[in-house]
C-alpha positions as CSV (number, residue, x, y, z in Angstrom):
1,M,20.6,1.7,-2.0
2,N,19.4,4.0,-4.8
3,Y,21.6,6.8,-6.0
4,D,19.0,7.7,-8.6
5,D,15.7,6.3,-9.8
6,A,14.2,6.8,-13.2
7,R,10.8,7.1,-11.6
8,W,11.9,10.4,-10.0
9,H,12.1,11.8,-13.5
10,F,8.9,10.5,-15.0
11,G,6.7,13.2,-16.2
12,G,9.7,15.4,-16.9
13,N,10.0,17.9,-19.8
14,F,10.1,15.3,-22.5
15,P,7.9,15.1,-25.7
16,K,4.7,13.4,-24.9
17,D,5.4,10.5,-27.3
18,S,8.8,9.7,-25.7
19,P,9.1,6.3,-24.0
20,Q,9.6,6.4,-20.2
21,T,13.0,4.9,-20.7
22,C,14.2,8.4,-21.7
23,E,14.0,9.3,-18.0
24,G,16.7,6.7,-17.2
25,T,19.2,7.3,-20.0
26,H,21.4,9.6,-18.0
27,I,21.7,7.1,-15.2
28,A,22.3,4.3,-17.7
29,L,25.2,6.2,-19.4
30,L,26.8,6.7,-16.0
31,L,26.4,3.0,-15.2
32,R,28.1,2.1,-18.5
33,W,30.9,4.4,-17.8
34,C,31.4,2.9,-14.4
35,Y,31.4,-0.6,-15.9
36,L,33.9,0.4,-18.6
37,K,36.2,1.6,-15.7
38,R,35.7,-1.9,-14.2
39,W,33.7,-0.6,-11.3
40,I,31.2,-3.5,-11.4
41,G,29.7,-5.1,-8.4
42,A,29.6,-8.9,-8.0
43,L,25.8,-8.8,-8.3
44,H,25.9,-8.1,-12.0
45,L,29.1,-10.1,-12.7
46,D,27.6,-13.2,-11.1
47,A,24.0,-12.8,-12.3
48,N,24.4,-11.6,-15.9
49,P,28.0,-11.5,-17.1
50,A,27.0,-11.9,-20.8
51,D,24.8,-8.8,-20.8
52,V,27.4,-6.9,-18.8
53,E,29.9,-7.7,-21.6
54,R,27.3,-6.9,-24.3
55,M,26.6,-3.5,-22.8
56,K,30.3,-2.7,-22.4
57,L,30.8,-3.6,-26.1
58,G,27.8,-1.5,-27.2
59,E,25.9,-4.6,-28.4
60,M,23.2,-3.8,-25.8
61,S,22.2,-0.3,-25.0
62,A,23.0,1.0,-21.5
63,T,19.4,2.0,-21.2
64,D,18.1,-1.5,-22.0
65,F,20.6,-3.0,-19.5
66,F,19.6,-0.5,-16.8
67,F,15.9,-1.2,-17.1
68,Q,16.3,-4.9,-17.6
69,W,18.8,-5.6,-14.8
70,C,18.6,-2.7,-12.4
71,N,14.8,-2.1,-12.6
72,G,15.4,1.6,-13.4
73,K,17.2,2.2,-10.1
């Protein structure tokens, strides 16, 4: 189930030289906040616990995590 999808925001009102990852930043920040609250599904805890921890600690950006592990959705 998708609650939001970065593709829905592609072509938004961003400067033309901005990477498409800008369209997913708001979703990624919400995802990080949920993970900091320990609202993490088993899918990510089982599949990539090291990157979950890196993202929670700020060693990996929430946007990078979102596009790498959630396919922007």
